[in-house]
LOTISE-911417 format. One line per field, with one value per residue: residue in three letters; x, y, z of N, C-alpha, C in turn. Coordinates in steps of 0.02 Angstrom, whole numbers, plus 50000, padded with zeros to 5 digits. Example, Ala and Ser with C-alpha at 12.3 -4.5 7.8 and 13.67 -1.06 7.14 Angstrom:
REM LOTISE-911417
aa = ALA  SER
nxx = 50660  50642
nyy = 49716  49888
nzz = 50390  50354
caxx = 50615  50684
cayy = 49775  49947
cazz = 50390  50357
cxx = 50660  50645
cyy = 49835  50002
czz = 50390  50394
END
This chain:
REM LOTISE-911417
aa = MET  GLU  ARG  SER  SER  GLY  SER  ILE  GLN  ALA  LEU  LEU  SER  SER  LEU  PRO  LEU  TYR  THR  PRO  LEU  ARG  ALA  LYS  THR  LEU  GLU  ARG  LEU  ALA  ARG  GLY  ALA  ARG  GLN  ILE  GLN  LEU  PRO  LYS  ALA  ALA  VAL  LEU  PHE  ASN  ALA  GLY  ASP  ALA  PRO  THR  GLY  VAL  TYR  THR  VAL  LEU  ASN  GLY  LEU  VAL  LYS  ILE  ALA  VAL  PRO  THR  ALA  ALA  GLU  GLN  ASP  LYS  VAL  VAL  THR  LEU  LEU  GLY  THR  GLY  ARG  ASN  PHE  GLY  LEU  SER  ALA  ILE  PHE  ALA  ASP  ALA  PRO  HIS  ILE  VAL  SER  ALA  ALA  ALA  VAL  ARG  GLU  THR  VAL  LEU  VAL  HIS  VAL  ARG  SER  ALA  GLN  VAL  LEU  ALA  ALA  MET  LYS  THR  ASP  ALA  ALA  PHE  ALA  ARG  GLU  ILE  ALA  ALA  SER  LEU  SER  ARG  ARG  LEU  ARG  GLU  LEU  LEU  SER  GLU  VAL  ARG  SER  SER  THR  ALA  GLU  ASN  GLY  THR  GLN  ARG  THR  VAL  THR  PHE  LEU  LEU  SER  GLU  LEU  PRO  SER  SER  ALA  GLY  GLN  GLY  PRO  ALA  ILE  VAL  THR  LEU  PRO  ALA  LYS  LYS  ARG  ILE  ILE  ALA  SER  ARG  LEU  ALA  LEU  THR  GLY  GLU  HIS  PHE  SER  ARG  ILE  LEU  HIS  GLU  LEU  THR  SER  ALA  ARG  LEU  ILE  CYS  VAL  GLU  GLY  PRO  LYS  VAL  THR  ILE  GLN  ASP  VAL  GLY  LYS  LEU  ARG  LYS  TYR  ALA  TYR  GLY  ASP  ASN  PRO  SER  GLN  PRO  ALA  ALA  ARG
nxx = 50213  50179  50078  49940  49936  49811  49780  49876  49865  49748  49797  49893  49796  49739  49847  49914  49988  49981  49823  49751  49761  49710  49634  49707  49809  49849  49859  49957  50068  50056  50091  50220  50262  50285  50267  50343  50429  50526  50629  50646  50781  50833  50910  50873  50936  51090  51194  51252  51218  51150  50955  50812  50675  50514  50471  50347  50299  50192  50155  50249  50432  50538  50725  50793  50968  51121  51304  51439  51579  51595  51548  51425  51289  51214  51057  50940  50782  50651  50528  50367  50214  50113  50210  50332  50476  50642  50612  50692  50817  50781  50752  50877  50943  51074  51183  51111  51122  51100  51058  50929  50835  50751  50664  50601  50507  50432  50337  50318  50280  50348  50381  50422  50575  50542  50413  50368  50416  50378  50234  50211  50223  50123  50009  49957  49909  49990  50116  50095  50078  50181  50294  50233  50257  50386  50402  50336  50435  50562  50515  50499  50643  50706  50642  50683  50823  50830  50777  50886  50974  50926  50863  50869  50937  50835  50723  50697  50683  50561  50486  50491  50414  50309  50245  50233  50110  49941  49802  49716  49743  49756  49769  49802  49849  49956  49989  50129  50221  50392  50455  50551  50721  50814  50931  50932  50822  50889  51004  50930  50866  50992  51088  51166  51170  51182  51162  51030  50964  51004  50911  50801  50783  50800  50670  50584  50642  50574  50450  50372  50358  50344  50450  50432  50510  50499  50378  50318  50256  50158  50137  50064  50001  50011  50100  50212  50254  50257  50378  50490  50456  50425  50308  50310  50234  50262  50272  50281  50134  50043  50008
nyy = 50644  50768  50784  50863  50969  50933  50809  50743  50737  50686  50566  50521  50497  50383  50289  50170  50226  50359  50371  50407  50532  50710  50819  50947  50921  50829  50900  50995  50906  50869  50963  50949  50834  50706  50619  50474  50401  50239  50162  49977  49908  50049  50157  50229  50295  50288  50205  50324  50437  50583  50604  50625  50610  50524  50381  50288  50154  50122  50042  49910  49850  49871  49855  49833  49875  49847  49879  49768  49691  49599  49576  49582  49678  49645  49594  49663  49670  49672  49768  49793  49844  49991  49988  50068  50173  50239  50314  50307  50358  50490  50538  50489  50605  50583  50510  50377  50229  50110  50075  50093  50029  50007  49846  49785  49894  50027  50127  50273  50380  50516  50617  50767  50781  50898  50922  50808  50800  50933  50895  50781  50865  50951  50848  50740  50595  50569  50576  50483  50364  50368  50324  50207  50123  50142  50049  49924  49893  49872  49778  49670  49664  49613  49484  49438  49427  49326  49219  49195  49155  49055  48969  48845  48848  48769  48801  48944  48954  48901  48961  49090  49069  49024  49143  49210  49170  49202  49291  49200  49076  48896  48736  48649  48648  48781  48938  49024  49165  49220  49350  49430  49405  49250  49260  49379  49366  49254  49314  49403  49313  49261  49178  49099  49103  48977  48884  48914  48875  48735  48711  48711  48622  48518  48511  48509  48401  48312  48326  48422  48551  48637  48715  48848  48954  49114  49046  48940  48822  48766  48605  48547  48637  48616  48507  48548  48645  48557  48483  48574  48606  48503  48431  48561  48668  48829  48843  48938  49015  49029  49175
nzz = 49015  49132  49263  49348  49492  49541  49498  49528  49679  49689  49650  49763  49874  49842  49891  49997  50116  50107  50113  50246  50263  50291  50178  50169  50197  50103  49988  50029  49997  49876  49796  49802  49728  49622  49456  49394  49278  49244  49135  49097  49191  49245  49329  49481  49592  49663  49798  49910  49850  49892  49984  49922  49945  49961  49887  49794  49743  49587  49482  49419  49467  49589  49632  49778  49832  49892  49885  49856  49882  49781  49596  49557  49660  49821  49832  49923  49938  49852  49782  49749  49685  49771  49864  49982  49975  50034  50141  50273  50240  50223  50347  50414  50364  50279  50138  50049  50077  50005  49838  49706  49585  49439  49397  49288  49185  49270  49359  49463  49602  49662  49817  49882  49999  50101  50095  50151  50270  50330  50314  50413  50530  50547  50549  50636  50600  50489  50520  50620  50506  50435  50537  50559  50446  50424  50544  50509  50391  50464  50536  50431  50401  50484  50499  50361  50401  50505  50421  50319  50419  50499  50399  50286  50100  50021  50096  50103  49979  49947  50031  49983  49850  49891  49953  49848  49791  49730  49810  49824  49818  49841  49933  49843  49668  49596  49515  49505  49455  49431  49486  49435  49362  49381  49452  49519  49610  49662  49750  49808  49901  49974  49890  49776  49597  49543  49643  49672  49537  49563  49670  49619  49512  49591  49669  49554  49509  49605  49587  49626  49570  49419  49277  49184  49108  49163  49238  49360  49389  49535  49569  49695  49829  49969  49990  49937  50037  50134  50117  50121  50258  50344  50465  50537  50638  50622  50506  50335  50274  50140  50036
caxx = 50180  50164  50014  49918  49934  49751  49776  49927  49818  49702  49813  49923  49747  49745  49896  49905  50026  49931  49732  49704  49775  49666  49633  49740  49888  49871  49851  50031  50112  50054  50138  50301  50255  50289  50255  50431  50424  50586  50625  50683  50867  50848  50941  50834  50972  51132  51227  51314  51184  51089  50894  50771  50610  50490  50459  50298  50283  50120  50167  50312  50450  50604  50747  50840  51029  51194  51356  51467  51662  51590  51543  51346  51278  51175  50989  50889  50721  50598  50466  50313  50154  50091  50269  50354  50558  50669  50612  50757  50849  50758  50775  50943  50982  51135  51160  51077  51179  51078  51047  50869  50830  50699  50682  50553  50472  50403  50306  50327  50275  50404  50364  50498  50589  50512  50338  50350  50441  50312  50177  50210  50231  50046  49963  49979  49897  50028  50165  50100  50085  50243  50313  50207  50283  50450  50413  50338  50494  50601  50521  50525  50700  50726  50628  50725  50894  50813  50771  50928  51016  50902  50830  50919  50928  50794  50669  50711  50643  50484  50450  50473  50369  50224  50244  50212  50073  49895  49781  49663  49792  49728  49810  49812  49892  49941  50052  50165  50262  50446  50450  50626  50778  50828  50995  50911  50794  50937  51024  50865  50881  51061  51101  51217  51147  51200  51111  50957  50952  50996  50849  50716  50801  50776  50601  50558  50648  50531  50386  50348  50346  50373  50469  50448  50539  50469  50320  50332  50176  50165  50083  50007  50044  50024  50149  50278  50266  50298  50438  50528  50464  50407  50242  50327  50165  50258  50293  50230  50086  50018  49961
cayy = 50687  50809  50779  50913  50951  50889  50746  50705  50751  50629  50497  50516  50491  50297  50250  50168  50270  50438  50359  50425  50611  50770  50850  50988  50879  50801  50958  51002  50847  50855  51022  50919  50755  50721  50569  50458  50321  50193  50093  49914  49920  50104  50174  50272  50320  50241  50221  50380  50493  50615  50571  50689  50616  50471  50338  50231  50118  50126  49984  49891  49835  49896  49801  49870  49824  49859  49873  49732  49677  49566  49613  49590  49710  49612  49620  49662  49678  49668  49818  49799  49904  49997  49982  50148  50170  50319  50355  50295  50396  50558  50537  50485  50655  50559  50486  50321  50173  50088  50075  50066  50007  49969  49769  49816  49963  50050  50193  50281  50444  50533  50667  50788  50771  50947  50922  50754  50841  50974  50889  50769  50913  50959  50807  50683  50548  50558  50553  50397  50304  50363  50272  50129  50113  50119  49996  49857  49878  49843  49708  49625  49658  49570  49412  49410  49408  49270  49163  49184  49125  48995  48912  48838  48864  48752  48838  49003  48969  48890  49038  49143  49024  49045  49213  49260  49156  49249  49271  49159  49013  48851  48690  48609  48661  48858  48948  49072  49211  49232  49420  49451  49367  49210  49292  49434  49329  49205  49382  49419  49244  49268  49112  49106  49078  48902  48841  48932  48843  48673  48690  48717  48569  48474  48527  48485  48323  48276  48328  48471  48620  48628  48787  48851  49019  49135  49021  48892  48787  48715  48530  48556  48689  48592  48470  48590  48672  48502  48452  48598  48617  48443  48459  48615  48709  48875  48838  48974  49007  49064  49240
cazz = 49028  49201  49304  49353  49549  49573  49486  49586  49737  49677  49657  49812  49917  49822  49899  50083  50138  50116  50123  50312  50265  50275  50123  50154  50209  50019  49937  50016  49985  49803  49776  49798  49704  49540  49424  49370  49230  49235  49096  49119  49215  49238  49396  49532  49634  49690  49866  49911  49831  49931  49979  49897  49967  49982  49823  49808  49655  49562  49453  49400  49528  49598  49682  49835  49839  49947  49865  49892  49837  49727  49544  49598  49714  49853  49832  49976  49926  49780  49800  49696  49662  49826  49927  49985  49986  50041  50212  50321  50222  50261  50433  50450  50328  50244  50095  50036  50076  49942  49773  49683  49517  49408  49353  49237  49167  49315  49382  49540  49614  49714  49855  49903  50070  50133  50104  50192  50342  50341  50337  50466  50599  50567  50536  50667  50574  50441  50559  50636  50459  50442  50592  50573  50389  50450  50589  50456  50346  50513  50577  50359  50373  50540  50475  50322  50432  50533  50376  50293  50445  50511  50357  50222  50047  50008  50135  50105  49892  49964  50059  49923  49797  49942  49971  49772  49775  49749  49884  49803  49815  49905  49953  49785  49620  49599  49462  49505  49409  49450  49467  49420  49348  49432  49461  49558  49662  49716  49757  49866  49951  49998  49867  49704  49542  49536  49705  49665  49489  49581  49716  49570  49492  49650  49658  49491  49493  49657  49550  49656  49534  49344  49294  49089  49096  49223  49272  49409  49414  49598  49595  49761  49886  50057  49978  49918  50105  50195  50091  50168  50322  50378  50498  50571  50638  50601  50416  50321  50235  50053  50070
cxx = 50180  50076  49998  49923  49871  49741  49830  49902  49777  49737  49869  49857  49736  49788  49906  49945  49981  49858  49720  49727  49716  49690  49686  49812  49913  49900  49952  50068  50108  50097  50217  50310  50260  50295  50344  50413  50496  50571  50650  50761  50886  50870  50911  50892  51033  51158  51284  51272  51136  51023  50851  50706  50587  50452  50403  50293  50217  50112  50239  50364  50515  50644  50794  50906  51080  51256  51395  51558  51658  51559  51469  51342  51213  51106  50970  50807  50709  50533  50412  50242  50128  50170  50316  50437  50580  50660  50663  50788  50872  50782  50821  50978  51056  51119  51137  51135  51146  51076  50974  50865  50766  50676  50651  50512  50418  50386  50301  50307  50306  50378  50434  50513  50552  50466  50332  50370  50379  50262  50150  50202  50162  50008  49978  49964  49953  50090  50160  50103  50156  50279  50294  50231  50358  50464  50401  50400  50547  50588  50518  50597  50717  50703  50656  50794  50886  50809  50843  50986  50988  50866  50881  50901  50835  50703  50649  50665  50578  50473  50434  50424  50300  50226  50222  50135  49991  49847  49732  49679  49753  49783  49843  49867  49889  49992  50074  50230  50304  50420  50491  50676  50781  50883  50976  50869  50828  50975  50988  50864  50944  51082  51136  51148  51133  51141  51040  50927  50946  50940  50798  50713  50774  50698  50554  50564  50592  50455  50336  50319  50361  50385  50472  50452  50514  50415  50352  50252  50195  50114  50033  50043  50064  50075  50210  50308  50303  50362  50504  50528  50431  50311  50261  50268  50162  50280  50260  50186  50054  49985  49910
cyy = 50716  50786  50835  50907  50920  50836  50697  50686  50685  50571  50462  50473  50391  50273  50240  50210  50350  50433  50396  50507  50653  50798  50903  50979  50843  50845  50994  50937  50830  50899  51002  50846  50775  50626  50527  50392  50310  50168  50040  49943  50009  50120  50220  50333  50270  50259  50270  50442  50530  50607  50643  50672  50524  50432  50296  50206  50103  50073  49977  49850  49849  49861  49872  49849  49867  49843  49819  49726  49644  49599  49625  49627  49649  49646  49621  49654  49690  49709  49824  49854  49907  50000  50052  50113  50251  50359  50355  50344  50487  50571  50529  50551  50640  50525  50404  50277  50106  50109  50070  50071  49965  49880  49765  49894  49966  50121  50208  50360  50447  50596  50684  50789  50836  50939  50864  50780  50887  50943  50837  50817  50936  50918  50756  50623  50521  50528  50485  50340  50297  50311  50194  50090  50071  50044  49915  49846  49836  49767  49646  49614  49600  49486  49388  49391  49343  49220  49171  49164  49046  48951  48891  48844  48832  48797  48915  49006  48948  48940  49067  49128  49063  49124  49265  49225  49202  49227  49207  49087  48954  48792  48657  48650  48749  48867  49012  49114  49242  49319  49478  49398  49320  49227  49361  49408  49268  49263  49398  49354  49234  49180  49130  49080  49002  48869  48875  48894  48757  48658  48707  48669  48517  48482  48500  48415  48292  48291  48368  48538  48595  48701  48784  48933  49055  49111  48959  48889  48738  48639  48525  48577  48662  48550  48476  48611  48604  48463  48480  48607  48548  48446  48489  48659  48780  48883  48892  48968  49043  49122  49248
czz = 49094  49198  49343  49447  49585  49565  49535  49648  49752  49673  49705  49861  49901  49850  49966  50127  50159  50128  50184  50316  50263  50220  50098  50159  50133  49979  49955  49992  49898  49764  49759  49775  49629  49519  49403  49320  49224  49179  49122  49141  49221  49325  49416  49573  49653  49759  49854  49880  49894  49924  49961  49910  49955  49923  49849  49729  49647  49528  49422  49466  49508  49647  49716  49845  49878  49899  49884  49862  49790  49661  49566  49662  49742  49852  49903  49994  49870  49798  49751  49730  49749  49878  49912  49986  50001  50111  50262  50280  50230  50297  50456  50420  50315  50191  50095  50024  50043  49891  49742  49607  49488  49360  49294  49226  49223  49328  49439  49536  49679  49767  49878  49986  50107  50153  50144  50250  50358  50363  50391  50533  50605  50553  50568  50657  50520  50468  50593  50572  50440  50479  50595  50494  50400  50502  50542  50419  50400  50521  50497  50373  50422  50552  50418  50350  50457  50489  50343  50347  50471  50479  50292  50148  50019  50027  50120  50003  49885  49973  50021  49874  49820  49932  49897  49746  49778  49795  49891  49807  49863  49920  49907  49727  49616  49551  49482  49451  49432  49431  49454  49386  49382  49474  49523  49624  49697  49749  49823  49923  49985  49966  49816  49666  49528  49587  49694  49616  49505  49610  49666  49544  49530  49664  49612  49492  49563  49651  49593  49618  49466  49326  49213  49099  49162  49273  49287  49433  49483  49599  49643  49819  49947  50039  49974  50002  50152  50164  50117  50224  50349  50410  50549  50585  50613  50545  50395  50257  50188  50086  50001
END
């Protein structure tokens, strides 16, 4: 079901990337926007496809992956509600170097490249927000590269579990629901599926977690963090 331009404009105004914009800019963007519904495993675009605009996840989960010589692509990141993607390909004016696919049923909003570029020329606040979004993503990627080279598999797994904790979680028990299949998460953490399973088994044997399907019960957040990082003051905190 297609949304009206006014309905799309109201939707855009609720999203972080578009919140600071003037009504006139939002109206212009809405004319080049549409809502997309993807079933589980549906591919949004492949590496080599021409970019068409900016996507924002309204609900669901999208995996961004790069092609490899192996059978499975390497998952670069998992993007949930409120996250944007597709910006860098617009400015590079080159084909996508990654693919994007729905991990589960997902709803997105897509704004065409022409509207995004035109709005940046007329609205300085939007241009700044785009630059800030790209900067944040670059910092995330650099942090992920540092993690994959400086941390062992157990530390990367613990960091991931802590990042999935609800904001209300304290230092005691907590429950995490894995957002994707274990093989997808393993690829995201630069681990094989077997290695990731061994780490979960190790943490279970140490009585730090309990795994039941996608549900991971952390017995004690503080103990889990200390198991992986000791007393290192730079160890990651739960979000």
